[in-house]
ZALO-67422 format. One record per residue: x, y, z of N, C-alpha, C, CB in turn; residue number from 1; chain. Coordinates in nm, 3 decimals. Glycine has a CB too. Example, Ala and Ser with C-alpha at 12.3 -4.5 7.8 and 13.67 -1.06 7.14 Angstrom:
2
     n_x     n_y     n_z    ca_x    ca_y    ca_z     c_x     c_y     c_z    cb_x    cb_y    cb_z  nr kette
   1.319  -0.569   0.780   1.230  -0.450   0.780   1.320  -0.330   0.780   1.131  -0.447   0.905   1     A
   1.285  -0.225   0.708   1.367  -0.106   0.714   1.290   0.003   0.787   1.408  -0.060   0.572   2     A
REM end
This chain:
172
     n_x     n_y     n_z    ca_x    ca_y    ca_z     c_x     c_y     c_z    cb_x    cb_y    cb_z  nr kette
  -5.192  -4.995  -3.109  -5.278  -4.885  -3.139  -5.192  -4.760  -3.153  -5.387  -4.869  -3.031   1     A
  -5.213  -4.682  -3.257  -5.133  -4.562  -3.278  -5.171  -4.452  -3.178  -5.151  -4.511  -3.421   2     A
  -5.069  -4.371  -3.144  -5.089  -4.258  -3.055  -5.158  -4.148  -3.133  -4.954  -4.208  -2.995   3     A
  -5.268  -4.102  -3.085  -5.343  -4.002  -3.160  -5.337  -3.864  -3.097  -5.486  -4.045  -3.172   4     A
  -5.308  -3.856  -2.972  -5.308  -3.724  -2.909  -5.207  -3.721  -2.794  -5.449  -3.687  -2.858   5     A
  -5.125  -3.616  -2.787  -5.034  -3.592  -2.675  -5.084  -3.468  -2.605  -4.884  -3.576  -2.723   6     A
  -5.108  -3.482  -2.479  -5.158  -3.370  -2.403  -5.042  -3.299  -2.333  -5.264  -3.415  -2.301   7     A
  -5.036  -3.168  -2.343  -4.932  -3.089  -2.277  -4.979  -3.053  -2.137  -4.899  -2.962  -2.358   8     A
  -4.899  -3.089  -2.041  -4.930  -3.053  -1.902  -4.833  -2.943  -1.858  -4.920  -3.178  -1.808   9     A
  -4.874  -2.821  -1.870  -4.790  -2.708  -1.830  -4.796  -2.686  -1.680  -4.831  -2.581  -1.904  10     A
  -4.699  -2.618  -1.629  -4.696  -2.584  -1.487  -4.725  -2.436  -1.476  -4.557  -2.620  -1.420  11     A
  -4.827  -2.404  -1.405  -4.866  -2.265  -1.386  -4.774  -2.203  -1.281  -5.015  -2.254  -1.343  12     A
  -4.734  -2.076  -1.302  -4.649  -2.008  -1.205  -4.707  -2.016  -1.065  -4.629  -1.862  -1.244  13     A
  -4.620  -2.043  -0.968  -4.660  -2.046  -0.829  -4.717  -2.179  -0.783  -4.758  -1.941  -0.805  14     A
  -4.714  -2.281  -0.867  -4.773  -2.408  -0.828  -4.670  -2.517  -0.800  -4.867  -2.456  -0.933  15     A
  -4.542  -2.486  -0.807  -4.439  -2.586  -0.778  -4.415  -2.589  -0.628  -4.307  -2.555  -0.856  16     A
  -4.420  -2.707  -0.572  -4.392  -2.723  -0.430  -4.262  -2.801  -0.416  -4.510  -2.796  -0.356  17     A
  -4.204  -2.801  -0.297  -4.075  -2.868  -0.276  -4.076  -3.013  -0.321  -4.038  -2.861  -0.130  18     A
  -4.186  -3.083  -0.302  -4.194  -3.225  -0.340  -4.180  -3.244  -0.491  -4.327  -3.285  -0.292  19     A
  -4.209  -3.139  -0.571  -4.198  -3.147  -0.717  -4.055  -3.131  -0.767  -4.286  -3.043  -0.781  20     A
  -3.963  -3.091  -0.681  -3.826  -3.060  -0.723  -3.736  -3.179  -0.691  -3.775  -2.932  -0.654  21     A
  -3.664  -3.225  -0.789  -3.570  -3.334  -0.773  -3.459  -3.290  -0.677  -3.510  -3.379  -0.911  22     A
  -3.416  -3.378  -0.589  -3.313  -3.346  -0.490  -3.182  -3.304  -0.554  -3.290  -3.465  -0.400  23     A
  -3.153  -3.346  -0.676  -3.028  -3.310  -0.742  -3.043  -3.189  -0.835  -2.975  -3.428  -0.820  24     A
  -3.160  -3.125  -0.835  -3.182  -3.010  -0.922  -3.094  -2.893  -0.880  -3.331  -2.967  -0.920  25     A
  -3.040  -2.823  -0.977  -2.958  -2.705  -0.950  -3.040  -2.580  -0.980  -2.825  -2.707  -1.035  26     A
  -3.029  -2.482  -0.894  -3.100  -2.356  -0.914  -2.995  -2.248  -0.935  -3.193  -2.323  -0.792  27     A
  -3.011  -2.171  -1.042  -2.915  -2.065  -1.073  -2.913  -1.961  -0.961  -2.950  -1.998  -1.208  28     A
  -2.794  -1.917  -0.924  -2.779  -1.817  -0.819  -2.855  -1.689  -0.848  -2.634  -1.785  -0.799  29     A
  -2.870  -1.655  -0.977  -2.944  -1.534  -1.013  -3.091  -1.544  -0.979  -2.927  -1.504  -1.161  30     A
  -3.142  -1.666  -0.958  -3.283  -1.687  -0.922  -3.304  -1.679  -0.771  -3.332  -1.822  -0.974  31     A
  -3.196  -1.679  -0.695  -3.205  -1.670  -0.550  -3.192  -1.525  -0.508  -3.096  -1.757  -0.481  32     A
  -3.298  -1.467  -0.465  -3.295  -1.328  -0.424  -3.353  -1.316  -0.285  -3.373  -1.239  -0.523  33     A
  -3.331  -1.202  -0.225  -3.393  -1.176  -0.097  -3.300  -1.198   0.020  -3.512  -1.262  -0.082  34     A
  -3.361  -1.198   0.135  -3.290  -1.205   0.261  -3.212  -1.335   0.272  -3.388  -1.192   0.378  35     A
  -3.089  -1.324   0.316  -3.009  -1.442   0.345  -2.917  -1.490   0.236  -3.097  -1.549   0.380  36     A
  -2.925  -1.436   0.117  -2.838  -1.481   0.008  -2.695  -1.431   0.034  -2.890  -1.430  -0.129  37     A
  -2.597  -1.520   0.023  -2.457  -1.481   0.036  -2.414  -1.419  -0.097  -2.364  -1.603   0.074  38     A
  -2.377  -1.292  -0.094  -2.345  -1.219  -0.217  -2.196  -1.222  -0.249  -2.392  -1.076  -0.205  39     A
  -2.112  -1.223  -0.148  -1.968  -1.233  -0.169  -1.901  -1.279  -0.040  -1.909  -1.096  -0.216  40     A
  -1.780  -1.336  -0.057  -1.702  -1.385   0.056  -1.558  -1.339   0.037  -1.710  -1.541   0.068  41     A
  -1.500  -1.282   0.141  -1.360  -1.237   0.138  -1.291  -1.299   0.259  -1.349  -1.079   0.139  42     A
  -1.170  -1.352   0.239  -1.099  -1.414   0.351  -0.951  -1.381   0.347  -1.120  -1.567   0.350  43     A
  -0.887  -1.386   0.463  -0.742  -1.365   0.473  -0.688  -1.454   0.583  -0.707  -1.214   0.501  44     A
  -0.560  -1.488   0.574  -0.495  -1.571   0.675  -0.364  -1.506   0.720  -0.469  -1.713   0.622  45     A
  -0.318  -1.547   0.837  -0.190  -1.499   0.889  -0.135  -1.605   0.984  -0.205  -1.360   0.962  46     A
  -0.011  -1.644   0.965   0.051  -1.747   1.050   0.164  -1.691   1.136   0.104  -1.861   0.964  47     A
   0.177  -1.559   1.142   0.282  -1.498   1.222   0.231  -1.472   1.363   0.331  -1.367   1.157  48     A
   0.306  -1.520   1.464   0.268  -1.492   1.603   0.287  -1.343   1.630   0.351  -1.577   1.702  49     A
   0.184  -1.279   1.684   0.187  -1.135   1.716   0.172  -1.120   1.867   0.075  -1.056   1.640  50     A
   0.233  -1.016   1.925   0.221  -0.996   2.069   0.211  -0.847   2.100   0.341  -1.058   2.143  51     A
   0.159  -0.819   2.221   0.151  -0.681   2.268   0.157  -0.677   2.419   0.023  -0.614   2.217  52     A
   0.205  -0.566   2.473   0.196  -0.536   2.616   0.108  -0.413   2.635   0.336  -0.513   2.677  53     A
   0.048  -0.363   2.529  -0.034  -0.242   2.534  -0.163  -0.265   2.611  -0.065  -0.193   2.393  54     A
  -0.201  -0.167   2.694  -0.328  -0.173   2.766  -0.441  -0.114   2.682  -0.316  -0.098   2.899  55     A
  -0.411  -0.067   2.562  -0.511  -0.019   2.467  -0.511  -0.112   2.347  -0.482   0.129   2.423  56     A
  -0.625  -0.124   2.281  -0.633  -0.213   2.165  -0.538  -0.169   2.055  -0.776  -0.217   2.112  57     A
  -0.463  -0.267   2.004  -0.372  -0.245   1.893  -0.399  -0.351   1.787  -0.222  -0.249   1.940  58     A
  -0.355  -0.323   1.666  -0.373  -0.417   1.558  -0.301  -0.547   1.590  -0.321  -0.359   1.426  59     A
  -0.374  -0.656   1.589  -0.314  -0.785   1.616  -0.228  -0.832   1.501  -0.420  -0.887   1.645  60     A
  -0.265  -0.793   1.380  -0.194  -0.842   1.263  -0.233  -0.760   1.143  -0.222  -0.991   1.238  61     A
  -0.134  -0.708   1.074  -0.164  -0.634   0.952  -0.223  -0.723   0.845  -0.041  -0.566   0.899  62     A
  -0.196  -0.854   0.852  -0.250  -0.942   0.749  -0.377  -1.013   0.793  -0.148  -1.043   0.710  63     A
  -0.413  -1.011   0.921  -0.541  -1.068   0.966  -0.644  -0.956   0.956  -0.531  -1.126   1.114  64     A
  -0.662  -0.911   0.832  -0.744  -0.796   0.801  -0.804  -0.817   0.662  -0.662  -0.663   0.807  65     A
  -0.929  -0.775   0.645  -0.993  -0.787   0.514  -1.068  -0.659   0.482  -1.088  -0.908   0.510  66     A
  -1.088  -0.636   0.354  -1.168  -0.524   0.307  -1.279  -0.581   0.219  -1.081  -0.419   0.229  67     A
  -1.401  -0.534   0.242  -1.516  -0.578   0.164  -1.600  -0.455   0.130  -1.601  -0.685   0.243  68     A
  -1.657  -0.454   0.011  -1.741  -0.343  -0.033  -1.883  -0.393  -0.049  -1.688  -0.282  -0.166  69     A
  -1.972  -0.360   0.044  -2.111  -0.405   0.035  -2.179  -0.347  -0.090  -2.189  -0.364   0.161  70     A
  -2.268  -0.425  -0.150  -2.337  -0.380  -0.272  -2.463  -0.300  -0.242  -2.373  -0.500  -0.359  71     A
  -2.507  -0.299  -0.116  -2.625  -0.222  -0.075  -2.608  -0.179   0.070  -2.757  -0.305  -0.094  72     A
  -2.660  -0.062   0.104  -2.650  -0.013   0.241  -2.734  -0.096   0.338  -2.693   0.131   0.248  73     A
  -2.831  -0.172   0.288  -2.914  -0.253   0.377  -2.858  -0.393   0.401  -3.054  -0.264   0.320  74     A
  -2.755  -0.433   0.327  -2.697  -0.566   0.345  -2.617  -0.575   0.474  -2.607  -0.601   0.226  75     A
  -2.604  -0.695   0.525  -2.528  -0.722   0.648  -2.394  -0.785   0.609  -2.608  -0.816   0.744  76     A
  -2.298  -0.773   0.701  -2.168  -0.840   0.686  -2.150  -0.930   0.806  -2.050  -0.735   0.673  77     A
  -2.135  -1.061   0.780  -2.107  -1.157   0.887  -1.958  -1.180   0.890  -2.185  -1.291   0.866  78     A
  -1.895  -1.153   1.005  -1.751  -1.166   1.023  -1.724  -1.283   1.116  -1.689  -1.035   1.080  79     A
  -1.627  -1.365   1.079  -1.581  -1.471   1.168  -1.428  -1.474   1.164  -1.641  -1.610   1.129  80     A
  -1.368  -1.474   1.282  -1.222  -1.480   1.293  -1.186  -1.597   1.383  -1.162  -1.345   1.349  81     A
  -1.089  -1.677   1.343  -1.042  -1.789   1.425  -0.891  -1.781   1.436  -1.086  -1.926   1.364  82     A
  -0.840  -1.812   1.555  -0.697  -1.805   1.579  -0.667  -1.883   1.708  -0.647  -1.656   1.589  83     A
  -0.545  -1.876   1.754  -0.506  -1.929   1.884  -0.448  -1.812   1.963  -0.402  -2.047   1.870  84     A
  -0.490  -1.797   2.089  -0.444  -1.687   2.173  -0.374  -1.744   2.296  -0.561  -1.595   2.213  85     A
  -0.295  -1.658   2.358  -0.226  -1.696   2.481  -0.193  -1.568   2.558  -0.095  -1.779   2.450  86     A
  -0.188  -1.578   2.689  -0.138  -1.467   2.770  -0.036  -1.522   2.867  -0.254  -1.395   2.845  87     A
   0.051  -1.433   2.915   0.162  -1.476   3.001   0.173  -1.385   3.121   0.294  -1.478   2.923  88     A
   0.225  -1.438   3.228   0.260  -1.355   3.344   0.142  -1.299   3.419   0.345  -1.243   3.300  89     A
   0.031  -1.371   3.425  -0.084  -1.324   3.500  -0.165  -1.219   3.426  -0.039  -1.268   3.630  90     A
  -0.149  -1.213   3.297  -0.219  -1.112   3.217  -0.365  -1.145   3.196  -0.151  -1.095   3.085  91     A
  -0.443  -1.041   3.175  -0.573  -1.056   3.116  -0.557  -1.008   2.972  -0.685  -0.976   3.195  92     A
  -0.599  -1.090   2.878  -0.587  -1.055   2.736  -0.726  -1.040   2.678  -0.506  -1.162   2.658  93     A
  -0.742  -0.942   2.592  -0.869  -0.913   2.529  -0.850  -0.911   2.378  -0.927  -0.777   2.579  94     A
  -0.945  -0.969   2.305  -0.937  -0.976   2.160  -1.071  -0.931   2.102  -0.900  -1.120   2.112  95     A
  -1.066  -0.855   1.994  -1.187  -0.801   1.935  -1.172  -0.784   1.785  -1.223  -0.667   2.000  96     A
  -1.278  -0.742   1.720  -1.278  -0.712   1.577  -1.320  -0.567   1.561  -1.373  -0.809   1.497  97     A
  -1.244  -0.495   1.481  -1.279  -0.357   1.448  -1.335  -0.351   1.306  -1.155  -0.265   1.462  98     A
  -1.434  -0.263   1.287  -1.475  -0.219   1.153  -1.416  -0.079   1.139  -1.635  -0.221   1.134  99     A
  -1.321  -0.067   1.049  -1.247   0.058   1.034  -1.197   0.101   1.172  -1.336   0.170   0.968 100     A
  -1.246   0.212   1.229  -1.196   0.256   1.361  -1.294   0.224   1.474  -1.169   0.406   1.359 101     A
  -1.397   0.142   1.447  -1.499   0.110   1.548  -1.479  -0.030   1.603  -1.639   0.123   1.487 102     A
  -1.465  -0.039   1.736  -1.456  -0.168   1.805  -1.598  -0.226   1.811  -1.393  -0.153   1.950 103     A
  -1.620  -0.336   1.742  -1.755  -0.394   1.733  -1.804  -0.455   1.863  -1.757  -0.498   1.626 104     A
  -1.714  -0.485   1.957  -1.754  -0.549   2.082  -1.742  -0.460   2.204  -1.673  -0.672   2.104 105     A
  -1.686  -0.343   2.192  -1.666  -0.258   2.308  -1.540  -0.294   2.384  -1.786  -0.266   2.401 106     A
  -1.520  -0.233   2.500  -1.395  -0.244   2.575  -1.358  -0.387   2.613  -1.404  -0.162   2.698 107     A
  -1.456  -0.471   2.647  -1.426  -0.608   2.690  -1.395  -0.702   2.575  -1.541  -0.662   2.770 108     A
  -1.421  -0.660   2.453  -1.389  -0.743   2.338  -1.481  -0.862   2.322  -1.249  -0.790   2.347 109     A
  -1.452  -0.945   2.224  -1.528  -1.067   2.198  -1.470  -1.187   2.273  -1.532  -1.096   2.049 110     A
  -1.340  -1.179   2.307  -1.275  -1.293   2.372  -1.183  -1.241   2.481  -1.195  -1.380   2.269 111     A
  -1.186  -1.309   2.595  -1.107  -1.269   2.711  -1.039  -1.393   2.767  -1.196  -1.198   2.819 112     A
  -0.913  -1.380   2.801  -0.844  -1.489   2.870  -0.771  -1.432   2.990  -0.744  -1.563   2.775 113     A
  -0.753  -1.515   3.092  -0.680  -1.472   3.211  -0.578  -1.579   3.244  -0.776  -1.447   3.333 114     A
  -0.452  -1.538   3.253  -0.345  -1.633   3.278  -0.301  -1.635   3.422  -0.229  -1.603   3.190 115     A
  -0.218  -1.733   3.452  -0.159  -1.738   3.586  -0.024  -1.668   3.581  -0.145  -1.886   3.638 116     A
   0.046  -1.666   3.690   0.174  -1.594   3.695   0.284  -1.663   3.614   0.218  -1.579   3.839 117     A
   0.262  -1.786   3.576   0.363  -1.858   3.499   0.333  -1.853   3.350   0.372  -2.003   3.544 118     A
   0.357  -1.964   3.285   0.331  -1.973   3.142   0.182  -1.967   3.114   0.390  -2.103   3.086 119     A
   0.147  -1.906   3.004   0.008  -1.899   2.963  -0.035  -2.027   2.894  -0.016  -1.779   2.873 120     A
  -0.163  -2.037   2.869  -0.218  -2.154   2.802  -0.270  -2.113   2.665  -0.330  -2.219   2.887 121     A
  -0.234  -2.190   2.563  -0.283  -2.163   2.429  -0.431  -2.201   2.422  -0.201  -2.241   2.322 122     A
  -0.512  -2.111   2.368  -0.655  -2.135   2.359  -0.703  -2.113   2.216  -0.731  -2.044   2.456 123     A
  -0.779  -2.207   2.161  -0.842  -2.180   2.033  -0.945  -2.070   2.053  -0.908  -2.310   1.972 124     A
  -0.950  -1.977   1.962  -1.036  -1.860   1.977  -1.116  -1.837   1.851  -0.954  -1.736   2.012 125     A
  -1.247  -1.820   1.866  -1.333  -1.785   1.754  -1.417  -1.664   1.794  -1.424  -1.905   1.711 126     A
  -1.421  -1.566   1.708  -1.503  -1.447   1.730  -1.592  -1.430   1.608  -1.415  -1.317   1.756 127     A
  -1.719  -1.397   1.629  -1.808  -1.374   1.515  -1.903  -1.259   1.547  -1.888  -1.502   1.480 128     A
  -1.950  -1.195   1.440  -2.039  -1.079   1.458  -2.114  -1.054   1.328  -1.958  -0.952   1.499 129     A
  -2.244  -1.023   1.340  -2.324  -0.984   1.225  -2.336  -0.833   1.228  -2.466  -1.052   1.226 130     A
  -2.270  -0.768   1.133  -2.259  -0.622   1.132  -2.354  -0.560   1.030  -2.115  -0.581   1.101 131     A
  -2.398  -0.440   1.058  -2.480  -0.360   0.967  -2.403  -0.231   0.938  -2.623  -0.329   1.028 132     A
  -2.308  -0.235   0.843  -2.224  -0.117   0.821  -2.296   0.000   0.754  -2.106  -0.156   0.739 133     A
  -2.410  -0.023   0.692  -2.490   0.083   0.627  -2.407   0.167   0.531  -2.553   0.173   0.733 134     A
  -2.330   0.101   0.446  -2.246   0.171   0.350  -2.227   0.086   0.225  -2.109   0.206   0.412 135     A
  -2.189   0.152   0.117  -2.146   0.081  -0.003  -1.999   0.115  -0.033  -2.236   0.117  -0.125 136     A
  -1.931   0.168   0.066  -1.788   0.198   0.054  -1.706   0.080   0.105  -1.751   0.327   0.132 137     A
  -1.582   0.070   0.061  -1.492  -0.034   0.108  -1.481  -0.024   0.261  -1.350  -0.022   0.041 138     A
  -1.497  -0.137   0.328  -1.498  -0.142   0.474  -1.395  -0.245   0.518  -1.639  -0.177   0.529 139     A
  -1.311  -0.208   0.615  -1.205  -0.297   0.663  -1.244  -0.356   0.798  -1.071  -0.222   0.672 140     A
  -1.226  -0.488   0.810  -1.245  -0.559   0.936  -1.111  -0.617   0.976  -1.355  -0.670   0.924 141     A
  -1.074  -0.601   1.104  -0.942  -0.643   1.149  -0.945  -0.686   1.294  -0.840  -0.530   1.129 142     A
  -0.863  -0.787   1.328  -0.851  -0.836   1.465  -0.756  -0.744   1.542  -0.801  -0.983   1.469 143     A
  -0.798  -0.706   1.664  -0.717  -0.623   1.754  -0.703  -0.697   1.887  -0.780  -0.481   1.774 144     A
  -0.604  -0.657   1.966  -0.583  -0.719   2.097  -0.525  -0.617   2.195  -0.490  -0.841   2.086 145     A
  -0.539  -0.648   2.324  -0.475  -0.566   2.428  -0.443  -0.655   2.547  -0.566  -0.447   2.471 146     A
  -0.353  -0.604   2.633  -0.310  -0.676   2.753  -0.352  -0.594   2.874  -0.156  -0.701   2.753 147     A
  -0.351  -0.657   2.990  -0.396  -0.588   3.111  -0.291  -0.495   3.171  -0.436  -0.689   3.214 148     A
  -0.167  -0.507   3.129  -0.071  -0.419   3.193   0.068  -0.424   3.133  -0.062  -0.451   3.336 149     A
   0.149  -0.331   3.173   0.285  -0.315   3.124   0.370  -0.438   3.152   0.348  -0.192   3.186 150     A
   0.441  -0.482   3.053   0.532  -0.594   3.069   0.465  -0.730   3.066   0.607  -0.579   3.195 151     A
   0.333  -0.734   3.052   0.259  -0.858   3.047   0.213  -0.879   2.903   0.137  -0.856   3.147 152     A
   0.247  -0.993   2.846   0.225  -1.016   2.703   0.093  -1.088   2.673   0.339  -1.095   2.646 153     A
   0.030  -1.044   2.566  -0.084  -1.114   2.506  -0.042  -1.153   2.365  -0.215  -1.025   2.506 154     A
  -0.078  -1.273   2.322  -0.036  -1.324   2.192  -0.155  -1.360   2.105   0.054  -1.446   2.210 155     A
  -0.140  -1.333   1.977  -0.236  -1.372   1.874  -0.163  -1.464   1.777  -0.296  -1.246   1.800 156     A
  -0.231  -1.565   1.726  -0.168  -1.668   1.641  -0.056  -1.736   1.719  -0.113  -1.605   1.509 157     A
  -0.085  -1.769   1.844   0.014  -1.831   1.932   0.073  -1.954   1.866  -0.048  -1.869   2.067 158     A
   0.203  -1.972   1.886   0.279  -2.084   1.828   0.271  -2.082   1.676   0.227  -2.218   1.882 159     A
   0.249  -1.963   1.621   0.241  -1.943   1.474   0.134  -2.029   1.408   0.376  -1.973   1.411 160     A
   0.027  -2.056   1.483  -0.090  -2.124   1.425  -0.157  -2.026   1.329  -0.190  -2.173   1.538 161     A
  -0.202  -2.073   1.215  -0.263  -1.986   1.116  -0.398  -1.936   1.162  -0.276  -2.058   0.982 162     A
  -0.413  -1.805   1.165  -0.541  -1.742   1.197  -0.612  -1.705   1.068  -0.521  -1.618   1.286 163     A
  -0.744  -1.697   1.072  -0.821  -1.657   0.955  -0.926  -1.554   0.994  -0.888  -1.779   0.889 164     A
  -0.961  -1.470   0.899  -1.074  -1.380   0.913  -1.151  -1.385   0.781  -1.028  -1.232   0.948 165     A
  -1.283  -1.399   0.792  -1.366  -1.412   0.673  -1.489  -1.322   0.688  -1.409  -1.560   0.650 166     A
  -1.525  -1.254   0.580  -1.644  -1.170   0.577  -1.738  -1.222   0.470  -1.608  -1.020   0.551 167     A
  -1.867  -1.233   0.506  -1.971  -1.274   0.413  -2.068  -1.159   0.400  -2.044  -1.405   0.461 168     A
  -2.092  -1.112   0.278  -2.198  -1.013   0.257  -2.330  -1.089   0.242  -2.170  -0.922   0.132 169     A
  -2.428  -1.053   0.324  -2.557  -1.121   0.327  -2.664  -1.024   0.277  -2.591  -1.172   0.470 170     A
  -2.739  -1.066   0.175  -2.845  -0.982   0.120  -2.955  -0.958   0.221  -2.902  -1.046  -0.004 171     A
  -3.005  -0.835   0.222  -3.114  -0.799   0.315  -3.245  -0.789   0.241  -3.084  -0.666   0.388 172     A
REM end
């Protein structure tokens, strides 16, 4: 029997549900808007062991630093830094992340270690923070560290393990 009529079944806007979408379907990034969209990612690495005896926060590494320019003042920046830390000689070591000249964690930092009077212990260290910089200007995020006292060393990227810092701009 010959086909006499083909009926068009259109989809009305707003009527597609998750069950209608094939699991392998790709959605263009330009169609994803709103809260939670990752707009850009910036990362840096550093494999040089850095140390300090300073009781005030100092730059842990000139290369464990990134600059990101948010596209909107309402967007958030998620920062994650991973490295290996160590302290020696009974030190207390503190590690933090700065946004430009602002310590995002305050005096105690995001990570704290306390060593014994002998050799320190290498510790994997991860610090993360969801920041609201409220700017569209270039913003620098950098790992800083300090030691508890004179002559007592704190180390970043201990044993020259590669440290990383990554910033994700998240749409608001």
